[in-house]
mmJSON file of the N, C-alpha and C atoms, coordinates in Angstrom:
{"data_MODEL":{"atom_site":{
"group_PDB":["ATOM","ATOM","ATOM","ATOM","ATOM","ATOM","ATOM","ATOM","ATOM","ATOM","ATOM","ATOM","ATOM","ATOM","ATOM","ATOM","ATOM","ATOM","ATOM","ATOM","ATOM","ATOM","ATOM","ATOM","ATOM","ATOM","ATOM","ATOM","ATOM","ATOM","ATOM","ATOM","ATOM","ATOM","ATOM","ATOM","ATOM","ATOM","ATOM","ATOM","ATOM","ATOM","ATOM","ATOM","ATOM","ATOM","ATOM","ATOM","ATOM","ATOM","ATOM","ATOM","ATOM","ATOM","ATOM","ATOM","ATOM","ATOM","ATOM","ATOM","ATOM","ATOM","ATOM","ATOM","ATOM","ATOM","ATOM","ATOM","ATOM","ATOM","ATOM","ATOM","ATOM","ATOM","ATOM","ATOM","ATOM","ATOM","ATOM","ATOM","ATOM","ATOM","ATOM","ATOM","ATOM","ATOM","ATOM","ATOM","ATOM","ATOM","ATOM","ATOM","ATOM","ATOM","ATOM","ATOM","ATOM","ATOM","ATOM","ATOM","ATOM","ATOM","ATOM","ATOM","ATOM","ATOM","ATOM","ATOM","ATOM","ATOM","ATOM","ATOM","ATOM","ATOM","ATOM","ATOM","ATOM","ATOM","ATOM","ATOM","ATOM","ATOM","ATOM","ATOM","ATOM","ATOM","ATOM","ATOM","ATOM","ATOM","ATOM","ATOM","ATOM","ATOM","ATOM","ATOM","ATOM","ATOM","ATOM","ATOM","ATOM","ATOM","ATOM","ATOM","ATOM","ATOM","ATOM","ATOM","ATOM","ATOM","ATOM","ATOM","ATOM","ATOM","ATOM","ATOM","ATOM","ATOM","ATOM","ATOM","ATOM","ATOM","ATOM","ATOM","ATOM","ATOM","ATOM","ATOM","ATOM","ATOM","ATOM","ATOM","ATOM","ATOM","ATOM","ATOM","ATOM","ATOM","ATOM","ATOM","ATOM","ATOM","ATOM","ATOM","ATOM","ATOM","ATOM","ATOM","ATOM","ATOM","ATOM","ATOM","ATOM","ATOM","ATOM","ATOM","ATOM","ATOM","ATOM","ATOM","ATOM"],
"id":[1,2,3,4,5,6,7,8,9,10,11,12,13,14,15,16,17,18,19,20,21,22,23,24,25,26,27,28,29,30,31,32,33,34,35,36,37,38,39,40,41,42,43,44,45,46,47,48,49,50,51,52,53,54,55,56,57,58,59,60,61,62,63,64,65,66,67,68,69,70,71,72,73,74,75,76,77,78,79,80,81,82,83,84,85,86,87,88,89,90,91,92,93,94,95,96,97,98,99,100,101,102,103,104,105,106,107,108,109,110,111,112,113,114,115,116,117,118,119,120,121,122,123,124,125,126,127,128,129,130,131,132,133,134,135,136,137,138,139,140,141,142,143,144,145,146,147,148,149,150,151,152,153,154,155,156,157,158,159,160,161,162,163,164,165,166,167,168,169,170,171,172,173,174,175,176,177,178,179,180,181,182,183,184,185,186,187,188,189,190,191,192,193,194,195,196,197,198,199,200,201],
"type_symbol":["N","C","C","N","C","C","N","C","C","N","C","C","N","C","C","N","C","C","N","C","C","N","C","C","N","C","C","N","C","C","N","C","C","N","C","C","N","C","C","N","C","C","N","C","C","N","C","C","N","C","C","N","C","C","N","C","C","N","C","C","N","C","C","N","C","C","N","C","C","N","C","C","N","C","C","N","C","C","N","C","C","N","C","C","N","C","C","N","C","C","N","C","C","N","C","C","N","C","C","N","C","C","N","C","C","N","C","C","N","C","C","N","C","C","N","C","C","N","C","C","N","C","C","N","C","C","N","C","C","N","C","C","N","C","C","N","C","C","N","C","C","N","C","C","N","C","C","N","C","C","N","C","C","N","C","C","N","C","C","N","C","C","N","C","C","N","C","C","N","C","C","N","C","C","N","C","C","N","C","C","N","C","C","N","C","C","N","C","C","N","C","C","N","C","C","N","C","C","N","C","C"],
"label_atom_id":["N","CA","C","N","CA","C","N","CA","C","N","CA","C","N","CA","C","N","CA","C","N","CA","C","N","CA","C","N","CA","C","N","CA","C","N","CA","C","N","CA","C","N","CA","C","N","CA","C","N","CA","C","N","CA","C","N","CA","C","N","CA","C","N","CA","C","N","CA","C","N","CA","C","N","CA","C","N","CA","C","N","CA","C","N","CA","C","N","CA","C","N","CA","C","N","CA","C","N","CA","C","N","CA","C","N","CA","C","N","CA","C","N","CA","C","N","CA","C","N","CA","C","N","CA","C","N","CA","C","N","CA","C","N","CA","C","N","CA","C","N","CA","C","N","CA","C","N","CA","C","N","CA","C","N","CA","C","N","CA","C","N","CA","C","N","CA","C","N","CA","C","N","CA","C","N","CA","C","N","CA","C","N","CA","C","N","CA","C","N","CA","C","N","CA","C","N","CA","C","N","CA","C","N","CA","C","N","CA","C","N","CA","C","N","CA","C","N","CA","C","N","CA","C","N","CA","C","N","CA","C","N","CA","C"],
"label_alt_id":[null,null,null,null,null,null,null,null,null,null,null,null,null,null,null,null,null,null,null,null,null,null,null,null,null,null,null,null,null,null,null,null,null,null,null,null,null,null,null,null,null,null,null,null,null,null,null,null,null,null,null,null,null,null,null,null,null,null,null,null,null,null,null,null,null,null,null,null,null,null,null,null,null,null,null,null,null,null,null,null,null,null,null,null,null,null,null,null,null,null,null,null,null,null,null,null,null,null,null,null,null,null,null,null,null,null,null,null,null,null,null,null,null,null,null,null,null,null,null,null,null,null,null,null,null,null,null,null,null,null,null,null,null,null,null,null,null,null,null,null,null,null,null,null,null,null,null,null,null,null,null,null,null,null,null,null,null,null,null,null,null,null,null,null,null,null,null,null,null,null,null,null,null,null,null,null,null,null,null,null,null,null,null,null,null,null,null,null,null,null,null,null,null,null,null,null,null,null,null,null,null],
"label_comp_id":["MET","MET","MET","ALA","ALA","ALA","ASP","ASP","ASP","ILE","ILE","ILE","PRO","PRO","PRO","GLU","GLU","GLU","ILE","ILE","ILE","PRO","PRO","PRO","PRO","PRO","PRO","MET","MET","MET","ALA","ALA","ALA","THR","THR","THR","ALA","ALA","ALA","ALA","ALA","ALA","ILE","ILE","ILE","GLN","GLN","GLN","ARG","ARG","ARG","PHE","PHE","PHE","GLY","GLY","GLY","ASP","ASP","ASP","ARG","ARG","ARG","LEU","LEU","LEU","ASN","ASN","ASN","THR","THR","THR","GLU","GLU","GLU","GLN","GLN","GLN","ARG","ARG","ARG","ALA","ALA","ALA","VAL","VAL","VAL","LEU","LEU","LEU","ILE","ILE","ILE","LYS","LYS","LYS","THR","THR","THR","ALA","ALA","ALA","GLN","GLN","GLN","GLN","GLN","GLN","LEU","LEU","LEU","GLU","GLU","GLU","ASP","ASP","ASP","ALA","ALA","ALA","ALA","ALA","ALA","GLU","GLU","GLU","ASP","ASP","ASP","LEU","LEU","LEU","ARG","ARG","ARG","GLN","GLN","GLN","TRP","TRP","TRP","GLU","GLU","GLU","LEU","LEU","LEU","THR","THR","THR","ASN","ASN","ASN","GLY","GLY","GLY","ASP","ASP","ASP","GLU","GLU","GLU","PRO","PRO","PRO","ASP","ASP","ASP","THR","THR","THR","ALA","ALA","ALA","PHE","PHE","PHE","SER","SER","SER","ALA","ALA","ALA","ILE","ILE","ILE","ASP","ASP","ASP","GLY","GLY","GLY","GLN","GLN","GLN","ASP","ASP","ASP","SER","SER","SER"],
"label_asym_id":["A","A","A","A","A","A","A","A","A","A","A","A","A","A","A","A","A","A","A","A","A","A","A","A","A","A","A","A","A","A","A","A","A","A","A","A","A","A","A","A","A","A","A","A","A","A","A","A","A","A","A","A","A","A","A","A","A","A","A","A","A","A","A","A","A","A","A","A","A","A","A","A","A","A","A","A","A","A","A","A","A","A","A","A","A","A","A","A","A","A","A","A","A","A","A","A","A","A","A","A","A","A","A","A","A","A","A","A","A","A","A","A","A","A","A","A","A","A","A","A","A","A","A","A","A","A","A","A","A","A","A","A","A","A","A","A","A","A","A","A","A","A","A","A","A","A","A","A","A","A","A","A","A","A","A","A","A","A","A","A","A","A","A","A","A","A","A","A","A","A","A","A","A","A","A","A","A","A","A","A","A","A","A","A","A","A","A","A","A","A","A","A","A","A","A","A","A","A","A","A","A"],
"label_entity_id":["1","1","1","1","1","1","1","1","1","1","1","1","1","1","1","1","1","1","1","1","1","1","1","1","1","1","1","1","1","1","1","1","1","1","1","1","1","1","1","1","1","1","1","1","1","1","1","1","1","1","1","1","1","1","1","1","1","1","1","1","1","1","1","1","1","1","1","1","1","1","1","1","1","1","1","1","1","1","1","1","1","1","1","1","1","1","1","1","1","1","1","1","1","1","1","1","1","1","1","1","1","1","1","1","1","1","1","1","1","1","1","1","1","1","1","1","1","1","1","1","1","1","1","1","1","1","1","1","1","1","1","1","1","1","1","1","1","1","1","1","1","1","1","1","1","1","1","1","1","1","1","1","1","1","1","1","1","1","1","1","1","1","1","1","1","1","1","1","1","1","1","1","1","1","1","1","1","1","1","1","1","1","1","1","1","1","1","1","1","1","1","1","1","1","1","1","1","1","1","1","1"],
"label_seq_id":[1,1,1,2,2,2,3,3,3,4,4,4,5,5,5,6,6,6,7,7,7,8,8,8,9,9,9,10,10,10,11,11,11,12,12,12,13,13,13,14,14,14,15,15,15,16,16,16,17,17,17,18,18,18,19,19,19,20,20,20,21,21,21,22,22,22,23,23,23,24,24,24,25,25,25,26,26,26,27,27,27,28,28,28,29,29,29,30,30,30,31,31,31,32,32,32,33,33,33,34,34,34,35,35,35,36,36,36,37,37,37,38,38,38,39,39,39,40,40,40,41,41,41,42,42,42,43,43,43,44,44,44,45,45,45,46,46,46,47,47,47,48,48,48,49,49,49,50,50,50,51,51,51,52,52,52,53,53,53,54,54,54,55,55,55,56,56,56,57,57,57,58,58,58,59,59,59,60,60,60,61,61,61,62,62,62,63,63,63,64,64,64,65,65,65,66,66,66,67,67,67],
"pdbx_PDB_ins_code":[null,null,null,null,null,null,null,null,null,null,null,null,null,null,null,null,null,null,null,null,null,null,null,null,null,null,null,null,null,null,null,null,null,null,null,null,null,null,null,null,null,null,null,null,null,null,null,null,null,null,null,null,null,null,null,null,null,null,null,null,null,null,null,null,null,null,null,null,null,null,null,null,null,null,null,null,null,null,null,null,null,null,null,null,null,null,null,null,null,null,null,null,null,null,null,null,null,null,null,null,null,null,null,null,null,null,null,null,null,null,null,null,null,null,null,null,null,null,null,null,null,null,null,null,null,null,null,null,null,null,null,null,null,null,null,null,null,null,null,null,null,null,null,null,null,null,null,null,null,null,null,null,null,null,null,null,null,null,null,null,null,null,null,null,null,null,null,null,null,null,null,null,null,null,null,null,null,null,null,null,null,null,null,null,null,null,null,null,null,null,null,null,null,null,null,null,null,null,null,null,null],
"Cartn_x":[-18.499,-17.587,-17.624,-18.778,-18.931,-18.809,-18.778,-18.658,-17.251,-16.257,-14.868,-14.614,-14.167,-13.9,-12.705,-12.732,-11.639,-10.398,-9.256,-8.003,-7.715,-7.467,-7.181,-5.937,-5.918,-4.761,-3.434,-3.443,-2.225,-1.67,-2.56,-2.133,-1.651,-2.342,-1.942,-0.526,-0.252,1.085,2.145,1.848,2.822,3.069,2.016,2.165,2.984,2.766,3.554,5.026,5.298,6.691,7.371,6.643,7.259,6.67,5.799,5.078,5.94,7.095,7.974,8.577,8.519,9.076,8.004,6.732,5.636,5.073,4.799,4.106,2.598,1.797,0.34,-0.214,0.284,-0.195,0.149,1.362,1.778,0.956,0.644,-0.215,-1.593,-2.142,-3.468,-3.456,-2.402,-2.289,-2.146,-1.358,-1.164,-2.491,-3.244,-4.541,-5.504,-5.544,-6.446,-6.088,-4.798,-4.352,-4.667,-4.416,-4.706,-6.203,-7.037,-8.487,-8.918,-8.314,-8.639,-8.245,-7.082,-6.654,-7.581,-7.99,-8.908,-10.261,-10.752,-12.021,-11.917,-10.799,-10.601,-10.544,-9.864,-9.785,-11.171,-11.963,-13.328,-14.175,-14.004,-14.727,-14.353,-13.07,-12.626,-13.177,-13.283,-13.808,-15.27,-15.977,-17.4,-17.661,-16.637,-16.814,-17.027,-18.023,-18.275,-17.386,-16.657,-15.773,-16.428,-16.169,-16.649,-15.436,-15.646,-14.532,-13.88,-14.627,-14.064,-13.018,-13.014,-12.034,-10.708,-10.681,-9.47,-8.685,-7.369,-6.576,-6.763,-6.663,-6.778,-5.547,-4.408,-3.181,-2.473,-1.618,-0.82,0.647,1.429,2.856,3.578,4.431,5.231,6.646,7.057,8.4,9.464,9.121,10.1,10.372,9.299,9.448,9.684,9.157,9.193,8.161,7.168,6.144,4.763,3.871,2.462,1.847,0.948,0.29,-1.114],
"Cartn_y":[16.949,16.059,14.66,14.211,12.879,11.811,12.212,11.254,10.666,11.383,10.938,9.854,8.662,7.59,7.943,7.431,7.658,6.901,7.5,6.839,5.739,4.516,3.41,3.699,3.198,3.426,2.973,1.866,1.382,2.423,3.042,4.069,5.317,5.686,6.861,6.686,5.5,5.231,5.267,4.676,4.669,6.075,6.877,8.256,9.066,8.846,9.557,9.184,7.919,7.469,7.787,7.601,7.724,8.845,9.649,10.669,11.615,11.957,12.887,12.262,10.933,10.244,9.861,10.054,9.617,10.784,10.525,11.543,11.315,12.135,12.071,10.727,10.217,8.932,7.783,7.801,6.752,6.784,7.972,8.093,7.5,7.792,7.28,5.753,5.182,3.724,3.124,3.759,3.278,3.258,4.334,4.418,3.367,3.218,2.241,0.822,0.501,-0.834,-1.104,-0.137,-0.303,-0.514,0.189,0.019,-1.368,-1.858,-3.198,-4.26,-4.104,-5.053,-5.017,-3.82,-3.675,-4.326,-4.123,-4.736,-6.259,-6.782,-8.23,-8.82,-8.141,-8.617,-8.631,-7.614,-7.574,-8.71,-9.013,-10.144,-11.452,-11.643,-12.863,-12.961,-11.829,-11.835,-12.273,-12.134,-12.468,-13.955,-14.71,-16.142,-16.828,-17.67,-18.426,-19.663,-19.845,-21.002,-22.078,-23.31,-24.443,-25.267,-26.257,-27.098,-27.8,-28.035,-28.669,-27.807,-26.506,-25.598,-25.608,-26.277,-26.292,-27.571,-27.509,-28.727,-29.738,-31.026,-32.084,-32.142,-31.766,-31.771,-30.445,-30.139,-28.919,-29.319,-28.84,-29.154,-28.245,-28.806,-28.038,-27.89,-26.65,-26.391,-26.769,-26.703,-27.008,-28.517,-29.313,-30.768,-31.416,-30.789,-31.431,-32.529,-32.478,-33.523,-32.937,-33.785,-33.41,-33.69,-32.803,-33.039,-33.54],
"Cartn_z":[2.333,1.673,2.259,2.642,3.193,2.114,0.835,-0.262,-0.361,0.135,0.025,1.073,0.619,1.589,2.47,3.668,4.611,4.137,4.288,3.901,4.926,4.446,5.371,6.21,7.445,8.33,7.721,6.957,6.326,5.35,4.58,3.623,4.352,5.41,6.19,6.733,7.281,7.832,6.74,5.587,4.485,3.955,3.878,3.404,4.397,5.686,6.695,6.587,6.301,6.242,4.908,3.802,2.481,1.634,2.212,1.461,0.661,1.186,0.476,-0.781,-0.886,-2.057,-3.081,-2.741,-3.608,-4.409,-5.684,-6.468,-6.318,-6.941,-6.799,-7.26,-8.373,-8.9,-7.953,-7.418,-6.49,-5.209,-4.724,-3.531,-3.803,-4.981,-5.339,-5.409,-5.998,-6.083,-4.69,-3.844,-2.48,-1.717,-1.82,-1.128,-1.671,-2.999,-3.621,-3.183,-3.182,-2.785,-1.315,-0.463,0.959,1.176,0.424,0.554,0.086,-0.992,-1.484,-0.458,0.16,1.186,2.403,2.785,3.912,3.596,2.376,1.963,1.939,1.428,1.378,2.788,3.698,5.084,5.719,5.439,5.985,5.424,4.139,3.543,4.236,4.516,5.193,6.609,7.296,8.669,8.717,7.619,7.602,7.365,7.001,6.79,8.13,8.19,9.402,9.406,10.473,10.584,11.428,11.075,11.861,12.273,13.102,13.53,12.349,11.287,10.104,9.425,9.735,9.146,9.897,11.035,11.85,11.563,11.617,11.361,12.484,12.136,13.134,14.025,13.484,14.265,14.074,14.991,14.897,14.976,14.043,14.03,15.006,15.799,16.747,16.206,15.989,15.475,16.491,17.766,18.813,18.868,18.867,18.959,17.599,16.546,15.237,15.149,16.016,16.097,15.846,15.362,15.287,16.645,17.071,18.362,18.147],
"occupancy":[1.0,1.0,1.0,1.0,1.0,1.0,1.0,1.0,1.0,1.0,1.0,1.0,1.0,1.0,1.0,1.0,1.0,1.0,1.0,1.0,1.0,1.0,1.0,1.0,1.0,1.0,1.0,1.0,1.0,1.0,1.0,1.0,1.0,1.0,1.0,1.0,1.0,1.0,1.0,1.0,1.0,1.0,1.0,1.0,1.0,1.0,1.0,1.0,1.0,1.0,1.0,1.0,1.0,1.0,1.0,1.0,1.0,1.0,1.0,1.0,1.0,1.0,1.0,1.0,1.0,1.0,1.0,1.0,1.0,1.0,1.0,1.0,1.0,1.0,1.0,1.0,1.0,1.0,1.0,1.0,1.0,1.0,1.0,1.0,1.0,1.0,1.0,1.0,1.0,1.0,1.0,1.0,1.0,1.0,1.0,1.0,1.0,1.0,1.0,1.0,1.0,1.0,1.0,1.0,1.0,1.0,1.0,1.0,1.0,1.0,1.0,1.0,1.0,1.0,1.0,1.0,1.0,1.0,1.0,1.0,1.0,1.0,1.0,1.0,1.0,1.0,1.0,1.0,1.0,1.0,1.0,1.0,1.0,1.0,1.0,1.0,1.0,1.0,1.0,1.0,1.0,1.0,1.0,1.0,1.0,1.0,1.0,1.0,1.0,1.0,1.0,1.0,1.0,1.0,1.0,1.0,1.0,1.0,1.0,1.0,1.0,1.0,1.0,1.0,1.0,1.0,1.0,1.0,1.0,1.0,1.0,1.0,1.0,1.0,1.0,1.0,1.0,1.0,1.0,1.0,1.0,1.0,1.0,1.0,1.0,1.0,1.0,1.0,1.0,1.0,1.0,1.0,1.0,1.0,1.0,1.0,1.0,1.0,1.0,1.0,1.0],
"B_iso_or_equiv":[0.0,0.0,0.0,0.0,0.0,0.0,0.0,0.0,0.0,0.0,0.0,0.0,0.0,0.0,0.0,0.0,0.0,0.0,0.0,0.0,0.0,0.0,0.0,0.0,0.0,0.0,0.0,0.0,0.0,0.0,0.0,0.0,0.0,0.0,0.0,0.0,0.0,0.0,0.0,0.0,0.0,0.0,0.0,0.0,0.0,0.0,0.0,0.0,0.0,0.0,0.0,0.0,0.0,0.0,0.0,0.0,0.0,0.0,0.0,0.0,0.0,0.0,0.0,0.0,0.0,0.0,0.0,0.0,0.0,0.0,0.0,0.0,0.0,0.0,0.0,0.0,0.0,0.0,0.0,0.0,0.0,0.0,0.0,0.0,0.0,0.0,0.0,0.0,0.0,0.0,0.0,0.0,0.0,0.0,0.0,0.0,0.0,0.0,0.0,0.0,0.0,0.0,0.0,0.0,0.0,0.0,0.0,0.0,0.0,0.0,0.0,0.0,0.0,0.0,0.0,0.0,0.0,0.0,0.0,0.0,0.0,0.0,0.0,0.0,0.0,0.0,0.0,0.0,0.0,0.0,0.0,0.0,0.0,0.0,0.0,0.0,0.0,0.0,0.0,0.0,0.0,0.0,0.0,0.0,0.0,0.0,0.0,0.0,0.0,0.0,0.0,0.0,0.0,0.0,0.0,0.0,0.0,0.0,0.0,0.0,0.0,0.0,0.0,0.0,0.0,0.0,0.0,0.0,0.0,0.0,0.0,0.0,0.0,0.0,0.0,0.0,0.0,0.0,0.0,0.0,0.0,0.0,0.0,0.0,0.0,0.0,0.0,0.0,0.0,0.0,0.0,0.0,0.0,0.0,0.0,0.0,0.0,0.0,0.0,0.0,0.0],
"pdbx_formal_charge":[null,null,null,null,null,null,null,null,null,null,null,null,null,null,null,null,null,null,null,null,null,null,null,null,null,null,null,null,null,null,null,null,null,null,null,null,null,null,null,null,null,null,null,null,null,null,null,null,null,null,null,null,null,null,null,null,null,null,null,null,null,null,null,null,null,null,null,null,null,null,null,null,null,null,null,null,null,null,null,null,null,null,null,null,null,null,null,null,null,null,null,null,null,null,null,null,null,null,null,null,null,null,null,null,null,null,null,null,null,null,null,null,null,null,null,null,null,null,null,null,null,null,null,null,null,null,null,null,null,null,null,null,null,null,null,null,null,null,null,null,null,null,null,null,null,null,null,null,null,null,null,null,null,null,null,null,null,null,null,null,null,null,null,null,null,null,null,null,null,null,null,null,null,null,null,null,null,null,null,null,null,null,null,null,null,null,null,null,null,null,null,null,null,null,null,null,null,null,null,null,null],
"auth_seq_id":[1,1,1,2,2,2,3,3,3,4,4,4,5,5,5,6,6,6,7,7,7,8,8,8,9,9,9,10,10,10,11,11,11,12,12,12,13,13,13,14,14,14,15,15,15,16,16,16,17,17,17,18,18,18,19,19,19,20,20,20,21,21,21,22,22,22,23,23,23,24,24,24,25,25,25,26,26,26,27,27,27,28,28,28,29,29,29,30,30,30,31,31,31,32,32,32,33,33,33,34,34,34,35,35,35,36,36,36,37,37,37,38,38,38,39,39,39,40,40,40,41,41,41,42,42,42,43,43,43,44,44,44,45,45,45,46,46,46,47,47,47,48,48,48,49,49,49,50,50,50,51,51,51,52,52,52,53,53,53,54,54,54,55,55,55,56,56,56,57,57,57,58,58,58,59,59,59,60,60,60,61,61,61,62,62,62,63,63,63,64,64,64,65,65,65,66,66,66,67,67,67],
"auth_comp_id":["MET","MET","MET","ALA","ALA","ALA","ASP","ASP","ASP","ILE","ILE","ILE","PRO","PRO","PRO","GLU","GLU","GLU","ILE","ILE","ILE","PRO","PRO","PRO","PRO","PRO","PRO","MET","MET","MET","ALA","ALA","ALA","THR","THR","THR","ALA","ALA","ALA","ALA","ALA","ALA","ILE","ILE","ILE","GLN","GLN","GLN","ARG","ARG","ARG","PHE","PHE","PHE","GLY","GLY","GLY","ASP","ASP","ASP","ARG","ARG","ARG","LEU","LEU","LEU","ASN","ASN","ASN","THR","THR","THR","GLU","GLU","GLU","GLN","GLN","GLN","ARG","ARG","ARG","ALA","ALA","ALA","VAL","VAL","VAL","LEU","LEU","LEU","ILE","ILE","ILE","LYS","LYS","LYS","THR","THR","THR","ALA","ALA","ALA","GLN","GLN","GLN","GLN","GLN","GLN","LEU","LEU","LEU","GLU","GLU","GLU","ASP","ASP","ASP","ALA","ALA","ALA","ALA","ALA","ALA","GLU","GLU","GLU","ASP","ASP","ASP","LEU","LEU","LEU","ARG","ARG","ARG","GLN","GLN","GLN","TRP","TRP","TRP","GLU","GLU","GLU","LEU","LEU","LEU","THR","THR","THR","ASN","ASN","ASN","GLY","GLY","GLY","ASP","ASP","ASP","GLU","GLU","GLU","PRO","PRO","PRO","ASP","ASP","ASP","THR","THR","THR","ALA","ALA","ALA","PHE","PHE","PHE","SER","SER","SER","ALA","ALA","ALA","ILE","ILE","ILE","ASP","ASP","ASP","GLY","GLY","GLY","GLN","GLN","GLN","ASP","ASP","ASP","SER","SER","SER"],
"auth_asym_id":["A","A","A","A","A","A","A","A","A","A","A","A","A","A","A","A","A","A","A","A","A","A","A","A","A","A","A","A","A","A","A","A","A","A","A","A","A","A","A","A","A","A","A","A","A","A","A","A","A","A","A","A","A","A","A","A","A","A","A","A","A","A","A","A","A","A","A","A","A","A","A","A","A","A","A","A","A","A","A","A","A","A","A","A","A","A","A","A","A","A","A","A","A","A","A","A","A","A","A","A","A","A","A","A","A","A","A","A","A","A","A","A","A","A","A","A","A","A","A","A","A","A","A","A","A","A","A","A","A","A","A","A","A","A","A","A","A","A","A","A","A","A","A","A","A","A","A","A","A","A","A","A","A","A","A","A","A","A","A","A","A","A","A","A","A","A","A","A","A","A","A","A","A","A","A","A","A","A","A","A","A","A","A","A","A","A","A","A","A","A","A","A","A","A","A","A","A","A","A","A","A"],
"auth_atom_id":["N","CA","C","N","CA","C","N","CA","C","N","CA","C","N","CA","C","N","CA","C","N","CA","C","N","CA","C","N","CA","C","N","CA","C","N","CA","C","N","CA","C","N","CA","C","N","CA","C","N","CA","C","N","CA","C","N","CA","C","N","CA","C","N","CA","C","N","CA","C","N","CA","C","N","CA","C","N","CA","C","N","CA","C","N","CA","C","N","CA","C","N","CA","C","N","CA","C","N","CA","C","N","CA","C","N","CA","C","N","CA","C","N","CA","C","N","CA","C","N","CA","C","N","CA","C","N","CA","C","N","CA","C","N","CA","C","N","CA","C","N","CA","C","N","CA","C","N","CA","C","N","CA","C","N","CA","C","N","CA","C","N","CA","C","N","CA","C","N","CA","C","N","CA","C","N","CA","C","N","CA","C","N","CA","C","N","CA","C","N","CA","C","N","CA","C","N","CA","C","N","CA","C","N","CA","C","N","CA","C","N","CA","C","N","CA","C","N","CA","C","N","CA","C","N","CA","C","N","CA","C","N","CA","C"],
"pdbx_PDB_model_num":[1,1,1,1,1,1,1,1,1,1,1,1,1,1,1,1,1,1,1,1,1,1,1,1,1,1,1,1,1,1,1,1,1,1,1,1,1,1,1,1,1,1,1,1,1,1,1,1,1,1,1,1,1,1,1,1,1,1,1,1,1,1,1,1,1,1,1,1,1,1,1,1,1,1,1,1,1,1,1,1,1,1,1,1,1,1,1,1,1,1,1,1,1,1,1,1,1,1,1,1,1,1,1,1,1,1,1,1,1,1,1,1,1,1,1,1,1,1,1,1,1,1,1,1,1,1,1,1,1,1,1,1,1,1,1,1,1,1,1,1,1,1,1,1,1,1,1,1,1,1,1,1,1,1,1,1,1,1,1,1,1,1,1,1,1,1,1,1,1,1,1,1,1,1,1,1,1,1,1,1,1,1,1,1,1,1,1,1,1,1,1,1,1,1,1,1,1,1,1,1,1]
}}}
């Protein structure tokens, strides 16, 4: 049964917490959504960042000033 994808950790945690309240369809949607989020996060991790992707200044909430 290696064809069955592993359930994402986010879905596993939600099923453990809310599983008794979810029907079969809701569980399937939860797993599918968690997998899509995991795939999207992996896609973002593959983007190469350069210094141009970083802001020139950083706002400080404590000072209310740009640094």
